[in-house]
C-alpha positions in Angstrom: 128.8 50.4 84.6 128.8 54.0 86.7 125.5 56.3 86.7 124.5 59.4 89.1 120.7 58.7 89.3 118.2 59.8 92.5 115.7 58.3 92.9 112.4 60.7 94.0 109.5 60.5 96.0 106.1 61.9 93.8 103.1 62.3 94.0 103.4 58.5 96.2 105.0 56.7 94.1 108.5 56.2 94.1 110.8 57.7 90.6 114.6 56.5 89.2 116.2 59.6 87.4 117.9 58.4 85.0 120.4 61.0 82.8 119.2 61.1 79.3 122.5 60.4 77.3 122.4 56.6 78.5 122.0 53.4 76.6 118.6 52.3 76.7 120.2 48.8 77.6 122.5 50.7 80.0 118.9 51.8 82.0 117.8 48.1 81.7 120.3 46.6 83.0 120.9 48.9 85.6 117.2 48.0 86.7 117.7 44.0 86.8 120.6 44.8 88.9 118.3 46.5 91.3 116.1 44.1 91.2 118.3 41.3 92.1 120.4 42.6 94.6 121.0 44.5 97.8 120.7 48.6 97.7 123.2 50.2 100.1 123.1 53.7 100.8 125.3 56.5 100.1 124.3 59.5 101.2 125.8 62.9 98.5 125.6 66.2 98.7 124.4 66.7 95.3 122.5 69.1 94.8 119.0 69.2 94.1 116.1 68.2 90.7 114.7 71.4 92.0 117.1 73.4 92.4 118.3 72.3 89.2 115.3 73.0 87.1 114.7 76.5 89.1 118.3 77.4 88.0 117.2 76.8 84.7 114.4 78.6 84.4 116.5 81.7 86.1 118.8 81.6 83.3 116.8 81.5 80.0 113.9 84.2 81.7 117.1 86.4 82.5 118.6 85.4 79.2 115.9 86.2 77.8 115.5 89.4 78.7 119.7 90.4 78.5 120.1 89.0 74.9 121.4 85.7 76.2 120.4 81.9 76.0 120.0 80.2 79.2 123.3 78.9 79.2 124.9 81.8 78.6 123.0 83.7 81.0 124.1 80.1 83.2 127.7 80.5 82.0 128.2 84.9 82.9 126.0 84.6 86.3 128.0 81.2 87.2 131.3 82.7 86.7 130.7 85.9 87.9 129.6 84.2 91.2 132.5 81.5 91.8 134.9 84.8 91.1 132.4 86.6 93.9 133.2 83.5 96.4 136.3 83.0 95.2 135.1 79.5 94.6 136.0 76.5 91.9 133.2 76.2 88.9 130.7 73.5 89.3 128.4 71.5 87.1 124.2 72.2 87.9 123.3 68.3 87.6 123.7 65.8 89.6 123.7 63.7 87.8 127.9 65.0 87.2 130.6 63.6 89.9 131.6 68.4 89.7 127.8 68.6 90.5 127.2 71.6 93.2 126.1 71.2 96.8 122.8 71.8 98.1 124.1 74.8 99.9 125.8 76.4 97.4 123.0 75.7 94.3 120.4 77.9 97.3 123.3 80.6 97.4 123.6 80.6 93.6 119.7 81.2 92.9 120.0 83.3 96.2 122.9 85.8 93.6 120.4 85.6 90.7 118.1 86.8 92.1 119.4 89.0 93.6 121.8 90.1 90.8 118.1 90.9 88.3 117.3 92.8 91.0 120.3 95.1 91.0 120.7 95.8 87.7 116.9 96.3 87.5 115.7 93.7 86.0 112.0 93.2 86.6 112.3 89.1 86.1 109.3 86.9 86.7 109.8 82.6 85.7 108.0 80.9 84.1 107.5 76.9 85.1 105.6 74.1 83.5 104.9 73.5 80.4 101.8 74.1 77.6 98.6 74.6 79.4 100.5 74.4 83.5 102.2 76.9 82.5 102.6 79.9 85.7 104.0 83.0 86.2 105.7 82.9 89.4 107.3 86.2 90.8 110.7 86.2 92.8 109.7 86.6 96.3 107.6 82.8 95.6 111.2 81.6 94.4 113.8 83.2 96.5 115.9 81.1 99.3 115.6 83.8 101.3 113.3 86.6 101.6 114.6 88.3 103.9 117.7 89.5 101.8 114.9 89.7 98.7 113.3 92.6 100.6 117.0 94.2 101.6 117.6 94.4 97.5 113.7 95.4 96.3 114.6 98.4 99.3 117.6 99.4 98.2 116.6 99.3 95.0 112.8 100.8 95.6 111.0 98.8 94.2 107.8 97.1 94.3 108.7 93.3 96.1 105.0 91.8 94.9 105.5 92.7 91.1 109.3 94.4 90.6 108.2 98.3 89.5 110.7 100.8 89.8 107.9 103.9 89.7 106.0 104.4 92.2 107.1 102.4 94.8 106.7 103.5 98.4 108.0 102.7 101.7 106.0 101.0 103.3 105.2 100.2 106.7 104.3 97.3 106.9 102.7 97.7 110.3 100.8 100.7 111.7 102.9 103.7 112.3 100.6 104.2 115.0 101.4 101.9 118.0 105.3 103.9 117.8 103.6 107.3 118.1 102.9 108.2 114.6 105.8 109.6 112.2 107.7 112.1 114.1 108.5 108.7 116.3 109.6 107.1 113.5 113.4 105.9 113.8 113.2 103.6 111.5 114.0 100.3 114.0 110.5 99.6 115.8 108.6 98.4 112.0 108.4 96.1 109.6 108.4 97.5 106.2 108.4 97.0 102.8 108.5 98.4 98.9 105.3 98.3 97.5 104.3 99.7 93.8 100.8 102.6 95.2 98.7 99.3 93.3 100.3 96.5 95.5 99.6 99.6 98.4 97.0 100.1 98.2 95.4 96.2 98.3 97.6 95.8 101.2 95.0 98.4 102.5 91.7 97.4 101.7 92.3 93.5 101.8 94.2 94.1 105.3 97.6 92.8 106.0 96.6 88.3 106.7 95.5 87.9 103.6 97.8 90.3 102.3 100.3 88.0 103.6 99.0 84.7 101.6 98.0 86.0 99.1 101.5 87.1 97.7 103.7 84.5 100.0 105.9 87.7 101.6 105.4 90.1 104.6 107.5 93.0 106.3 111.2 93.2 107.3 113.0 94.4 110.4 115.7 97.1 109.6 119.1 97.2 111.3 120.8 100.6 112.0 123.3 100.7 108.9 120.3 99.5 106.9 118.4 102.4 107.9 121.6 104.5 107.2 121.3 103.1 103.9 117.6 103.2 103.3 117.4 106.8 104.7 119.3 108.3 101.0 116.5 106.1 99.0 112.9 107.4 101.2 114.5 110.9 102.4 111.2 111.4 103.9 110.8 108.8 106.5 113.4 107.9 109.3 112.6 111.6 111.5 113.5 110.3 114.8 116.5 108.2 113.4 119.2 109.5 115.0 122.6 108.9 114.0 125.6 107.7 115.7 123.1 107.1 119.0 123.9 103.1 120.6 126.5 103.0 118.2 128.8 99.8 118.5 
């Protein structure tokens, strides 16, 4: 008998996750074997159950926005992801032999998030069931928050709520620390794109409370990124000089 399993420690207990398509007798036999035999631990690089749940949640809610089922959305996104990286198609189930690694799953989650931003969909993921069902914004689940903020900057999208209208390039650090806007070359302070509502909230509650509330902060920019952002935010980066100190 060969059954792929996952043993998870949760809330002070151990839970053995068994594929739902296995017969009751097979599961019962497995439990008896676990009780009566020594267990050899073999490390396998497979995605976690949490990663699998995140991928399905992303595909479900992204699919609803685009008119696809979660299965159709997952297949379309995975095809594009695999083609862009020249890798073989994989399963997003940790219970299958071709289940992807944790690293691939992490990259795939980031890919889905950036894909939604690139195509201007305000994707909010809902997790849990019934009364425990709650929305989670993309910055809460993005594996790489810097890449998430960059994607939002390039699309002029609020990094908190996803709005695409009335979005400002917010100086996370006070521009007064560098002498004012005329000295701003984009390379000395951190930035974050915010809609008017969240821009006002930042100034009302302060940097620390804002960061704690929304789980996000501004990022430093590279010269190449400043070049791109000058086209998106033409009134900013007055002191930036192209070609200066280029490598």
